py3Dmol code that shows the C-alpha trace and the ligand (Angstrom):
import py3Dmol

protein = """\
ATOM      1  CA  MET A   1     -20.390  33.052 -12.229  1.00  0.00           C
ATOM      2  CA  LYS A   2     -17.416  31.711 -14.112  1.00  0.00           C
ATOM      3  CA  ARG A   3     -15.129  29.638 -11.977  1.00  0.00           C
ATOM      4  CA  LYS A   4     -11.673  31.097 -11.532  1.00  0.00           C
ATOM      5  CA  TYR A   5      -9.775  27.801 -11.304  1.00  0.00           C
ATOM      6  CA  LYS A   6     -10.277  24.840 -13.633  1.00  0.00           C
ATOM      7  CA  LEU A   7      -7.594  22.355 -12.692  1.00  0.00           C
ATOM      8  CA  VAL A   8      -6.186  21.102  -9.396  1.00  0.00           C
ATOM      9  CA  ALA A   9      -2.775  19.410  -9.450  1.00  0.00           C
ATOM     10  CA  PHE A  10      -1.298  17.450  -6.576  1.00  0.00           C
ATOM     11  CA  ASP A  11       2.151  16.424  -5.427  1.00  0.00           C
ATOM     12  CA  VAL A  12       2.254  12.796  -4.138  1.00  0.00           C
ATOM     13  CA  ASP A  13       4.863  12.212  -1.402  1.00  0.00           C
ATOM     14  CA  GLY A  14       3.690  14.102   1.694  1.00  0.00           C
ATOM     15  CA  THR A  15       0.560  15.416  -0.036  1.00  0.00           C
ATOM     16  CA  LEU A  16      -1.634  12.578  -1.408  1.00  0.00           C
ATOM     17  CA  ILE A  17       0.412  10.068   0.574  1.00  0.00           C
ATOM     18  CA  ASP A  18       1.215  10.577   4.226  1.00  0.00           C
ATOM     19  CA  GLU A  19       4.805   9.658   4.863  1.00  0.00           C
ATOM     20  CA  MET A  20       7.695  11.066   6.775  1.00  0.00           C
ATOM     21  CA  GLN A  21      10.244  10.776   3.980  1.00  0.00           C
ATOM     22  CA  PHE A  22      10.516  10.728   0.213  1.00  0.00           C
ATOM     23  CA  ILE A  23       9.856   7.308  -1.282  1.00  0.00           C
ATOM     24  CA  TRP A  24      13.312   7.543  -2.857  1.00  0.00           C
ATOM     25  CA  THR A  25      14.923   7.787   0.595  1.00  0.00           C
ATOM     26  CA  ALA A  26      12.855   4.905   1.952  1.00  0.00           C
ATOM     27  CA  LEU A  27      13.907   2.623  -0.901  1.00  0.00           C
ATOM     28  CA  HIS A  28      17.567   3.661  -0.738  1.00  0.00           C
ATOM     29  CA  ARG A  29      17.477   2.453   2.863  1.00  0.00           C
ATOM     30  CA  LYS A  30      15.582  -0.698   1.980  1.00  0.00           C
ATOM     31  CA  PHE A  31      18.124  -1.716  -0.637  1.00  0.00           C
ATOM     32  CA  ALA A  32      21.079  -0.505   1.471  1.00  0.00           C
ATOM     33  CA  VAL A  33      22.431   1.592  -1.337  1.00  0.00           C
ATOM     34  CA  ASP A  34      25.995   2.875  -0.947  1.00  0.00           C
ATOM     35  CA  GLU A  35      25.623   6.402   0.406  1.00  0.00           C
ATOM     36  CA  GLU A  36      28.728   7.664  -1.331  1.00  0.00           C
ATOM     37  CA  ALA A  37      27.332   6.675  -4.722  1.00  0.00           C
ATOM     38  CA  LEU A  38      24.048   8.419  -3.886  1.00  0.00           C
ATOM     39  CA  ASP A  39      25.771  11.573  -2.659  1.00  0.00           C
ATOM     40  CA  SER A  40      27.987  11.856  -5.707  1.00  0.00           C
ATOM     41  CA  ALA A  41      25.007  11.473  -8.073  1.00  0.00           C
ATOM     42  CA  ARG A  42      23.020  14.077  -6.127  1.00  0.00           C
ATOM     43  CA  GLU A  43      25.957  16.474  -6.258  1.00  0.00           C
ATOM     44  CA  MET A  44      26.290  15.985 -10.002  1.00  0.00           C
ATOM     45  CA  PHE A  45      22.582  16.776 -10.386  1.00  0.00           C
ATOM     46  CA  GLU A  46      22.860  19.835  -8.170  1.00  0.00           C
ATOM     47  CA  ASN A  47      25.888  21.032 -10.160  1.00  0.00           C
ATOM     48  CA  ARG A  48      23.918  20.501 -13.381  1.00  0.00           C
ATOM     49  CA  GLN A  49      26.306  17.843 -14.659  1.00  0.00           C
ATOM     50  CA  ILE A  50      23.468  15.333 -15.045  1.00  0.00           C
ATOM     51  CA  THR A  51      19.716  15.758 -15.565  1.00  0.00           C
ATOM     52  CA  PHE A  52      16.995  14.544 -13.202  1.00  0.00           C
ATOM     53  CA  ARG A  53      16.426  11.583 -15.553  1.00  0.00           C
ATOM     54  CA  GLU A  54      20.094  10.593 -15.423  1.00  0.00           C
ATOM     55  CA  TRP A  55      20.098  10.986 -11.652  1.00  0.00           C
ATOM     56  CA  ALA A  56      16.997   8.791 -11.307  1.00  0.00           C
ATOM     57  CA  GLU A  57      18.425   6.154 -13.644  1.00  0.00           C
ATOM     58  CA  HIS A  58      21.665   6.118 -11.666  1.00  0.00           C
ATOM     59  CA  ASP A  59      19.858   5.495  -8.378  1.00  0.00           C
ATOM     60  CA  ILE A  60      17.571   2.863  -9.908  1.00  0.00           C
ATOM     61  CA  ARG A  61      20.618   0.936 -11.155  1.00  0.00           C
ATOM     62  CA  GLN A  62      21.740   0.641  -7.511  1.00  0.00           C
ATOM     63  CA  TRP A  63      18.365  -0.895  -6.576  1.00  0.00           C
ATOM     64  CA  ILE A  64      18.544  -3.279  -9.529  1.00  0.00           C
ATOM     65  CA  ALA A  65      22.052  -4.315  -8.418  1.00  0.00           C
ATOM     66  CA  HIS A  66      20.537  -5.155  -5.022  1.00  0.00           C
ATOM     67  CA  GLY A  67      17.895  -7.342  -6.663  1.00  0.00           C
ATOM     68  CA  ALA A  68      14.895  -5.055  -6.129  1.00  0.00           C
ATOM     69  CA  THR A  69      11.502  -6.577  -6.913  1.00  0.00           C
ATOM     70  CA  ARG A  70       7.969  -5.179  -7.091  1.00  0.00           C
ATOM     71  CA  ASN A  71       6.970  -7.149  -3.986  1.00  0.00           C
ATOM     72  CA  GLU A  72       9.867  -5.855  -1.937  1.00  0.00           C
ATOM     73  CA  ILE A  73       9.139  -2.302  -2.989  1.00  0.00           C
ATOM     74  CA  LEU A  74       5.467  -2.704  -2.084  1.00  0.00           C
ATOM     75  CA  LYS A  75       6.430  -4.224   1.266  1.00  0.00           C
ATOM     76  CA  SER A  76       8.695  -1.341   2.153  1.00  0.00           C
ATOM     77  CA  ILE A  77       6.019   1.280   1.434  1.00  0.00           C
ATOM     78  CA  LYS A  78       3.321  -0.627   3.316  1.00  0.00           C
ATOM     79  CA  SER A  79       3.601   1.691   6.317  1.00  0.00           C
ATOM     80  CA  PHE A  80       2.764   4.712   4.162  1.00  0.00           C
ATOM     81  CA  ARG A  81      -0.866   5.823   4.333  1.00  0.00           C
ATOM     82  CA  ILE A  82      -3.103   7.660   1.955  1.00  0.00           C
ATOM     83  CA  MET A  83      -3.524  11.208   3.275  1.00  0.00           C
ATOM     84  CA  GLU A  84      -6.474  11.806   5.589  1.00  0.00           C
ATOM     85  CA  GLY A  85      -9.505  12.902   3.569  1.00  0.00           C
ATOM     86  CA  ALA A  86      -7.767  12.368   0.210  1.00  0.00           C
ATOM     87  CA  MET A  87     -10.367  10.183  -1.520  1.00  0.00           C
ATOM     88  CA  GLN A  88     -13.297  12.299  -0.329  1.00  0.00           C
ATOM     89  CA  THR A  89     -11.542  15.454  -1.492  1.00  0.00           C
ATOM     90  CA  LEU A  90     -10.674  14.061  -4.934  1.00  0.00           C
ATOM     91  CA  GLN A  91     -14.241  12.827  -5.478  1.00  0.00           C
ATOM     92  CA  GLU A  92     -15.778  16.109  -4.360  1.00  0.00           C
ATOM     93  CA  LEU A  93     -13.429  18.174  -6.552  1.00  0.00           C
ATOM     94  CA  LYS A  94     -14.400  16.003  -9.521  1.00  0.00           C
ATOM     95  CA  ARG A  95     -18.072  16.475  -8.668  1.00  0.00           C
ATOM     96  CA  ARG A  96     -17.482  20.241  -8.643  1.00  0.00           C
ATOM     97  CA  GLY A  97     -16.105  19.935 -12.175  1.00  0.00           C
ATOM     98  CA  TYR A  98     -12.375  20.387 -11.620  1.00  0.00           C
ATOM     99  CA  THR A  99      -9.884  18.567 -13.813  1.00  0.00           C
ATOM    100  CA  LEU A 100      -7.420  16.711 -11.587  1.00  0.00           C
ATOM    101  CA  ALA A 101      -3.717  16.074 -12.132  1.00  0.00           C
ATOM    102  CA  VAL A 102      -0.714  14.510 -10.420  1.00  0.00           C
ATOM    103  CA  ILE A 103       2.665  16.208 -10.825  1.00  0.00           C
ATOM    104  CA  SER A 104       5.219  14.241  -8.845  1.00  0.00           C
ATOM    105  CA  GLY A 105       8.924  13.496  -8.704  1.00  0.00           C
ATOM    106  CA  GLY A 106       8.065  10.289  -6.809  1.00  0.00           C
ATOM    107  CA  LEU A 107       7.280   6.802  -8.081  1.00  0.00           C
ATOM    108  CA  ASP A 108       4.089   5.437  -9.642  1.00  0.00           C
ATOM    109  CA  THR A 109       4.244   2.281  -7.513  1.00  0.00           C
ATOM    110  CA  ALA A 110       3.412   4.272  -4.378  1.00  0.00           C
ATOM    111  CA  LEU A 111       0.616   6.236  -6.044  1.00  0.00           C
ATOM    112  CA  TYR A 112      -1.141   3.146  -7.437  1.00  0.00           C
ATOM    113  CA  ALA A 113      -0.649   1.180  -4.209  1.00  0.00           C
ATOM    114  CA  HIS A 114      -2.761   3.766  -2.394  1.00  0.00           C
ATOM    115  CA  ILE A 115      -5.029   4.994  -5.178  1.00  0.00           C
ATOM    116  CA  PRO A 116      -5.523   1.956  -7.438  1.00  0.00           C
ATOM    117  CA  ASP A 117      -8.088   3.766  -9.627  1.00  0.00           C
ATOM    118  CA  ALA A 118      -5.838   6.818 -10.107  1.00  0.00           C
ATOM    119  CA  ASP A 119      -6.190   6.566 -13.895  1.00  0.00           C
ATOM    120  CA  SER A 120      -9.925   7.247 -13.683  1.00  0.00           C
ATOM    121  CA  ILE A 121      -9.559  10.038 -11.109  1.00  0.00           C
ATOM    122  CA  PHE A 122      -6.725  12.065 -12.675  1.00  0.00           C
ATOM    123  CA  ARG A 123      -6.708  13.226 -16.283  1.00  0.00           C
ATOM    124  CA  TYR A 124      -2.928  13.753 -16.098  1.00  0.00           C
ATOM    125  CA  ILE A 125      -0.443  11.667 -14.112  1.00  0.00           C
ATOM    126  CA  ILE A 126       3.099  12.968 -14.535  1.00  0.00           C
ATOM    127  CA  ILE A 127       5.266  10.722 -12.373  1.00  0.00           C
ATOM    128  CA  ASN A 128       8.298   8.438 -12.692  1.00  0.00           C
ATOM    129  CA  ARG A 129       7.265   4.910 -13.629  1.00  0.00           C
ATOM    130  CA  LEU A 130       9.189   1.865 -12.461  1.00  0.00           C
ATOM    131  CA  VAL A 131       9.619  -0.893 -15.036  1.00  0.00           C
ATOM    132  CA  PHE A 132       9.450  -4.568 -13.992  1.00  0.00           C
ATOM    133  CA  ASP A 133       9.920  -7.767 -15.969  1.00  0.00           C
ATOM    134  CA  ALA A 134       7.325 -10.581 -16.022  1.00  0.00           C
ATOM    135  CA  SER A 135       8.718 -12.045 -12.777  1.00  0.00           C
ATOM    136  CA  GLY A 136       8.453  -8.730 -10.976  1.00  0.00           C
ATOM    137  CA  ASN A 137      12.164  -7.860 -11.037  1.00  0.00           C
ATOM    138  CA  LEU A 138      12.932  -4.163 -11.339  1.00  0.00           C
ATOM    139  CA  THR A 139      14.581  -3.499 -14.700  1.00  0.00           C
ATOM    140  CA  GLY A 140      14.457   0.279 -15.102  1.00  0.00           C
ATOM    141  CA  ILE A 141      12.572   3.525 -14.775  1.00  0.00           C
ATOM    142  CA  HIS A 142      10.647   5.675 -17.204  1.00  0.00           C
ATOM    143  CA  VAL A 143      11.102   9.337 -16.354  1.00  0.00           C
ATOM    144  CA  PRO A 144       8.614  11.834 -17.866  1.00  0.00           C
ATOM    145  CA  ARG A 145      10.123  13.852 -20.707  1.00  0.00           C
ATOM    146  CA  GLU A 146       9.575  17.079 -18.752  1.00  0.00           C
ATOM    147  CA  TYR A 147      11.969  15.858 -16.038  1.00  0.00           C
ATOM    148  CA  ASP A 148      14.830  15.244 -18.441  1.00  0.00           C
ATOM    149  CA  SER A 149      16.384  18.498 -17.306  1.00  0.00           C
ATOM    150  CA  TRP A 150      18.045  20.215 -14.392  1.00  0.00           C
ATOM    151  CA  GLY A 151      15.654  20.700 -11.528  1.00  0.00           C
ATOM    152  CA  GLU A 152      12.484  18.657 -11.317  1.00  0.00           C
ATOM    153  CA  SER A 153      10.736  21.286 -13.392  1.00  0.00           C
ATOM    154  CA  LYS A 154       7.251  20.751 -12.005  1.00  0.00           C
ATOM    155  CA  GLN A 155       6.605  24.329 -13.088  1.00  0.00           C
ATOM    156  CA  ARG A 156       7.194  23.348 -16.705  1.00  0.00           C
ATOM    157  CA  VAL A 157       4.894  20.343 -16.313  1.00  0.00           C
ATOM    158  CA  LEU A 158       2.091  22.538 -14.960  1.00  0.00           C
ATOM    159  CA  ARG A 159       2.449  24.893 -17.917  1.00  0.00           C
ATOM    160  CA  SER A 160       2.308  22.045 -20.426  1.00  0.00           C
ATOM    161  CA  VAL A 161      -0.708  20.417 -18.729  1.00  0.00           C
ATOM    162  CA  ALA A 162      -2.506  23.778 -18.668  1.00  0.00           C
ATOM    163  CA  LYS A 163      -1.730  24.272 -22.343  1.00  0.00           C
ATOM    164  CA  LYS A 164      -3.220  20.884 -23.207  1.00  0.00           C
ATOM    165  CA  GLU A 165      -6.380  21.925 -21.328  1.00  0.00           C
ATOM    166  CA  GLY A 166      -6.510  25.251 -23.163  1.00  0.00           C
ATOM    167  CA  ILE A 167      -6.130  27.220 -19.941  1.00  0.00           C
ATOM    168  CA  THR A 168      -3.342  29.189 -18.255  1.00  0.00           C
ATOM    169  CA  ALA A 169      -1.282  28.361 -15.164  1.00  0.00           C
ATOM    170  CA  GLU A 170      -3.251  31.204 -13.514  1.00  0.00           C
ATOM    171  CA  GLN A 171      -6.330  28.964 -13.730  1.00  0.00           C
ATOM    172  CA  CYS A 172      -4.523  26.091 -11.994  1.00  0.00           C
ATOM    173  CA  VAL A 173      -4.245  25.159  -8.351  1.00  0.00           C
ATOM    174  CA  PHE A 174      -1.225  23.235  -7.079  1.00  0.00           C
ATOM    175  CA  VAL A 175      -1.002  21.513  -3.691  1.00  0.00           C
ATOM    176  CA  GLY A 176       2.399  20.442  -2.369  1.00  0.00           C
ATOM    177  CA  ASP A 177       4.553  20.138   0.735  1.00  0.00           C
ATOM    178  CA  SER A 178       8.269  20.336  -0.106  1.00  0.00           C
ATOM    179  CA  ASN A 179      10.916  22.612  -1.500  1.00  0.00           C
ATOM    180  CA  ASN A 180      10.816  20.750  -4.805  1.00  0.00           C
ATOM    181  CA  ASP A 181       7.339  22.305  -5.155  1.00  0.00           C
ATOM    182  CA  LEU A 182       8.597  25.893  -4.798  1.00  0.00           C
ATOM    183  CA  ASP A 183       8.647  26.695  -8.515  1.00  0.00           C
ATOM    184  CA  VAL A 184       5.252  25.151  -9.281  1.00  0.00           C
ATOM    185  CA  VAL A 185       3.534  26.710  -6.244  1.00  0.00           C
ATOM    186  CA  ARG A 186       4.780  30.091  -7.454  1.00  0.00           C
ATOM    187  CA  GLU A 187       3.616  29.340 -11.006  1.00  0.00           C
ATOM    188  CA  ALA A 188       0.067  28.203 -10.165  1.00  0.00           C
ATOM    189  CA  GLY A 189      -2.727  30.778  -9.907  1.00  0.00           C
ATOM    190  CA  LEU A 190      -3.393  29.356  -6.464  1.00  0.00           C
ATOM    191  CA  GLY A 191      -0.393  27.673  -4.824  1.00  0.00           C
ATOM    192  CA  ILE A 192      -1.238  25.790  -1.648  1.00  0.00           C
ATOM    193  CA  ALA A 193       1.296  24.686   0.973  1.00  0.00           C
ATOM    194  CA  PHE A 194       0.040  21.544   2.704  1.00  0.00           C
ATOM    195  CA  ASN A 195       1.813  20.792   6.018  1.00  0.00           C
ATOM    196  CA  ALA A 196       4.744  22.229   4.171  1.00  0.00           C
ATOM    197  CA  THR A 197       8.305  23.343   4.762  1.00  0.00           C
ATOM    198  CA  PRO A 198       8.649  26.955   6.016  1.00  0.00           C
ATOM    199  CA  GLU A 199      10.096  27.979   2.623  1.00  0.00           C
ATOM    200  CA  LEU A 200       7.091  26.645   0.720  1.00  0.00           C
ATOM    201  CA  SER A 201       4.568  28.090   3.196  1.00  0.00           C
ATOM    202  CA  GLU A 202       6.269  31.453   2.730  1.00  0.00           C
ATOM    203  CA  VAL A 203       5.693  31.609  -1.049  1.00  0.00           C
ATOM    204  CA  ALA A 204       2.254  29.916  -1.116  1.00  0.00           C
ATOM    205  CA  ASP A 205      -1.050  31.768  -1.630  1.00  0.00           C
ATOM    206  CA  ALA A 206      -2.716  29.608   1.019  1.00  0.00           C
ATOM    207  CA  VAL A 207      -1.402  27.400   3.804  1.00  0.00           C
ATOM    208  CA  ILE A 208      -3.035  24.280   5.274  1.00  0.00           C
ATOM    209  CA  ARG A 209      -1.567  23.248   8.616  1.00  0.00           C
ATOM    210  CA  LYS A 210      -4.047  20.473   9.427  1.00  0.00           C
ATOM    211  CA  LYS A 211      -3.129  17.032   8.085  1.00  0.00           C
ATOM    212  CA  ASP A 212      -6.453  16.635   6.294  1.00  0.00           C
ATOM    213  CA  LEU A 213      -6.877  17.269   2.578  1.00  0.00           C
ATOM    214  CA  ARG A 214     -10.571  18.141   3.090  1.00  0.00           C
ATOM    215  CA  MET A 215      -9.351  21.589   4.194  1.00  0.00           C
ATOM    216  CA  LEU A 216      -8.835  22.152   0.486  1.00  0.00           C
ATOM    217  CA  LEU A 217     -12.603  21.938  -0.105  1.00  0.00           C
ATOM    218  CA  ASP A 218     -13.147  25.083   1.996  1.00  0.00           C
ATOM    219  CA  ILE A 219     -10.441  27.003   0.122  1.00  0.00           C
ATOM    220  CA  LEU A 220     -11.938  26.002  -3.240  1.00  0.00           C
ATOM    221  CA  GLU A 221     -15.578  26.703  -2.370  1.00  0.00           C
TER     222      GLU A 221
END
"""
ligand_1 = """\
1
MG
Mg 6.055 16.095 -1.538
"""
view = py3Dmol.view(width=600, height=400)
view.addModel(protein, "pdb")
view.setStyle({"model": 0}, {"cartoon": {"style": "trace"}})
view.addModel(ligand_1, "xyz")
view.setStyle({"model": 1}, {"stick": {}})
view.zoomTo()
view.show()
């Protein structure tokens, strides 16, 4: 029998990594960023005056101004945990022949801190990448081309990843937890809401309410 789905894509914050807040929020707190500056940038993004890339670069400049370093960033995400059952699930999905991908609006530092061998597990990793100098000082951010737009556009990323694989979005699975996953969960052939917001659970094809990624292995039998 031909398998219906070929690729499984994951969100990071709240899906592969168990945390109560977005990594962005955690680091804004850590570096005591001026809330007014953050709010005005978010409003400009929401009103489509700046793109996601410009928004991200704006916020990163605040961290740089507060002397952010790689070590401090790692320290402040130390309390985050890899999601229960994540490694077992990723390995088993690979064994079953699925292509794996990360599609995230978060930061690479958190992903690699918890999954150091991510490059050998995922064929595609679409995520914002922090840039540090040789001494570990934060100097900038590299935002994926697909995010240089209004909205995080995970949907567009899924389509382009599928195209590179020679498949359709219908043959893709996406697993996410937040409202920034709404468009991509709708786009994927199988959209899965993982301990998700009510809005995302509403539009998803399947809902996982247990905080254990191994539940995915039953859905994808
Ligand atoms: Mg998330």
